[in-house]
N, C-alpha and C positions, 0 to 999 in steps of 0.2 A: 594872312599871307598877302604880301604886296604883289600887284600885277607885274611889277618889275621882274619878278623871278618866275613867271609862269612857264617860260620855255626852258628852264634849267632843271635837270634831274640829277640825282646822286646815287651811285651804286657803292655801297660799303660792303667789304668782305671781312670776315674774321672768324676766329675760333678761340674761345676761352680767354677773351681779352679783359674780362672783369670791368673795373671802373674805367679803363681806357675806352671801352666801347661806349659807355654812358657819355663820357666827355666828347667822343667822336660824334655820336648821334645828336647830342645837344648842339653841337657846333654847326650842324647842317640843317636840322629840321626848321630852324628859324629863317633860313635864307634860300630854301629850294622849294620849288613847286611840288616835287615828288622825291621820295627817298625809298630805296629798296635795300634791305640788309640781307646778305647771303651768308648763311651759317654753315660751317663745315663740321658738323657733329660735335658741337660744344657740349661739355659736361657741366658747365656752370649755368647761370641763369640768363645767358645772352639772348636766347630766343624770346623768353618771356619779357625781358627788359625792353627789347626792341618793340614788341607788340604793345607793351604798356605805354610807349611813347607815340603810338599811332603809326609806326613804321611798317610798311609791307615787308614780310619775311619770306625768303626762299630757303628751304632746308634741303641741302644737297643730298642726293642719293649716293652714299659713300660706298656702295657696292660697285660703283663705276670708278675708273681711274680718276684720281683727284689731282688738281693743281690750281694755282691762282688764276690761270688763263680761263679754265673752265668755269670757275666761280664767277669771274667778271662777265663772261659771255652770258651765263644764265641770268645774272642780275640785270644785264642790259636788256635781254629779251623780256623779262618780267616788267621792267620799267616802261618800255615803249608799248607793251601790250596794255598795261594798266593806265598809262598816262601818255596817250598818243600825241599830245601837244608838245612834248619835249623835243627840242632841237639841239640842245647841248647837254652832254653827259659828263659829270665829274666822277672819276674813279678815285676811291680813297680807301685805305686800309683801316681796320678797326683800332689800330694803335696811333692814329693821327687825329688832329683837330684842325679844321680849316679856320683860317683867319676870317673875321666877320665880313670883310669886303672882297674876299678873293673871288667868289662866284661871279660877282658883277665885273671885276677886273678881267677875269679869264674870258667871260662871255664877250666883253667889249673888245678884247684883243682879237677874238675870232671874227666878230662882226666887222672889225676895222680892216681886215685883210682876208679877202675871199679865198686866197690860195692856201691859207693856214688851216691845217687839219686838226692839230692838237697843240696845246699850250700848257706850260707849267711855270711856276714861280719859284721863289726861294723856299727851301725846306729847312726849318729850324729844328735842331735837336732839343727836346724838352729839358733834359738834364745833362748838358754837355760836360759838367764837372764831376759827374757821378763815377766816371771811369774813363780811362784813356781811350777805350773803344768808342764810347759815346762822343767824346771830343773829336776823334778822327772821323766819325760818321758825319758830323755836321760839316766838316771840311770837305769830305768827299761828295756829299749831296750836291754841293754848289760849285764844285771845281770846274764844271763845264763852261761856266760863264753864261752870257745872255745873247739873244739874237737867234738866228737860224742854227739849229743843232741837229745832230743825227738821231738823238733819242732824248727822252725826257724823264725816265724813271717811271715807277709804277703809279705815282700820284699825279694825275693830270686831267685836264678837261679836253674832250674831243668833240668835234662836230659830228652829230649823229649821221648825217649823209655820208661823210667820209668813212666812218667806221663801218657802215653797212656796205659801202661799195667794195671794200676789201675783205668783207666777211668776218670782221672782228678778230679776236685773238685766235691763234692756233692752239686748240685745247690739248694737243699732244706734247707741248713743250713744258717740261717741269720747272725750268728756270731760264730766264732770258727771253720770256715771251714778249715783253714790251719793246726791246730793240728790234725784234723780228717784225712786230706789227709796224713800227715806225719805218723800217726798211721797205715794207710793201707799200706803205703810204707814199713814201718818197719816190718809189719806182714808178708809180702811176701819176706823178706830177704834183703831189701835195707837199707842203712845207711843214716843218715841225719847229716850234719856237719856245724859247724861255724868256720871260719878261722879268725885269728887276723889281719885283714886288713880293712881299711875304705871302706865301700860299698856305702853309700848314706847319703846325708843331708835330714832330714825330718823336715817339718814345721807343728808342731802340732797345732799352733795357738789357744791355750787354755788359756784364760785370766780371766775367772771368775768361781766361784764355781758351777754355774748351768751347765756349760759344763762338768766339772769334774763329777758331780753327774749323768748326763745322760750317760756318758761313763761307769760309774760303774754299772748303771742299765743294760746297754747293755751287759756288761761283765757277769753279773749274769744271765741274760736271756739266753745268748748263752751257758754259762757253763752248766746250767741245761738241755738245749736241747741236747747237745752232750753226757751228762751222761745218760739221759733218753733213747736216741735212740742208742748210740754206746758204752756206758760204759767206757769212757776214764778214766783211773786210776787217772791221775793228777787232773782232774776236780772233781772227786769224793772227793778227799782230801780237795779241796777248798770248796766244798759244805758243808762238815762237819764244817770247820772253820767258814764259813759265818753263818751257823746255830747257832753254839755255841756262837760266839761273838756278834751276833745281839741280842741274848737272854740274854746276860750278865746282863743288868740292872734288868731284871726280876729275874735272879738267885740271885742277891744281895738282892733284897727285899724279895724273897722267903726264902733264908737262914736266914735272920734276923727275919722274922715273925715266921718261923717254929721253930727255936731254942728258941725264946722268949716264944712261947706257951708251949714248952716242958720243958725248963730248966731255964727260967727267962730272965729278961731284959738284964743283962750283957752278958749272953751267946748269946743272939740274936744279940746284937750289935757287939760282937766279931766275930760271924760267918759272919755277913754282911761285916765287915771290911776285913776279910780274902778273901772273894769272890771278894770284890771290888778291892783288890790289884792284882788280877790275870791280870787285863787289863794293868796297867802300867808295871807289870812284863813281860808280853808278848811283850809289846812295846819295853822294854829295851832289851829283848832277840833278837828281830829282828834287832835292831840298832847295838848291839854288834857283831852280826854275820856279818853284813855288814862291820863294822870297821875292824874286823879280816881278812876280805877278801881284805883289803887295801883301802876301800872307806873312804873319809873324813867324820868326824862326822857331819859337816854342811849339808851334803846330807843324811847321814844314819839316822839321827834323824827325819827329816821331812818325809823321805820315810817310816819309821816305823810308825809314827803317821798317815799318810794318808792310809797306809795299814790297820791299825786297824779301821780307820774311814770308809773305803770302804765297810766293811762287811754289814753295814746297807743298803746302796743303792743296793748292790748285792743281799741281801735277798729280797728286793722289786722286783728286776728283776726276782728272782725265783718265787715269788708269781704271777707276771704278766704272766710268762710263764705257770705256773700251771693253772691259770684262762683261758688262751687261749686254752690249751689242753682240759680242762674239758668242755669248751663251744664249742669245735670243730671249733675254729676260724682260725686254722692254725697258723704258726709262723709269727711273725712281724719283720720288719726291724726297729730297734731303732737307730736313728741318733743323734749325739751329736755335730757335727761340722758344724753348719749352720751359714752362714753370717760371716765367719772368715775373719778378716782383714789381709791384706798383709803388712808386715813390711819392704818390699823392699829387695834389693840384699845384698849379703854377699861377701866379698872378701875372697875367700878360700885360 
């Protein structure tokens, strides 16, 4: 191990990732002074695989409420306890592989700007042509651009001191834990950044609409949770969009019937048509914005379509969260990536 990496540690979290985990661990053990793998009750050989590679393993007590935030926190604590020299911590999921030079690039970005708490780079989808959902994911991972940002996604490097000052992730958040962490960091004066450099390959492994639907339900559930408890502005705006566009068919019918009763049949159909046109107009607006940012139309159009379509399952997620709150069930972990198949290696 080169002394160059002595102050960098990596926390990997995962469950039943199979060969993805092997690729993930192999991509980090060569370039980090310390690696901890946090396992969430895998039924495959994840734990034995990690140990065979010389990686420190934390096996979560699954009798306690589980979420990614809790897994990352426990991994962080194990890392700094076992390797106190670590000053920078990279969080990565078991379905990702870091690029060989990312750890040094991320660390250099943090060293070069003392106000920067966390940094991320470009996230590449491993198999973008395997499904429309994979292709859209790569687009969405990087749509935020570069420079100072409000949040960086779940794969990022953080300054240990900054992470400790704010107390790490909130382990009660089932989804949306990373934007909430970044919000607290920014509140106390830290900056969050993205740099124009390749950070990791990601293997979404999403091949059918059911997975996509569950992921959107999860997004809606988590969004309402962080708005309800923490008031994050970005999520508030999305709640409004999801509410409005999920009710759009009702608005079409309501406008038609209302004007029909007041002003007659033609006025009713005219009103219904105008409200109906709002949906394709908004879809076109989203697509054109992406095209103006330099993205190809073959990606911008599907992204716009699925963005509009996503508001219905997101609203269902809002309703599920509201039901859980009203019935004092506590928040739930909604998973979408069960039984994902591995498409094999990629020549990078």
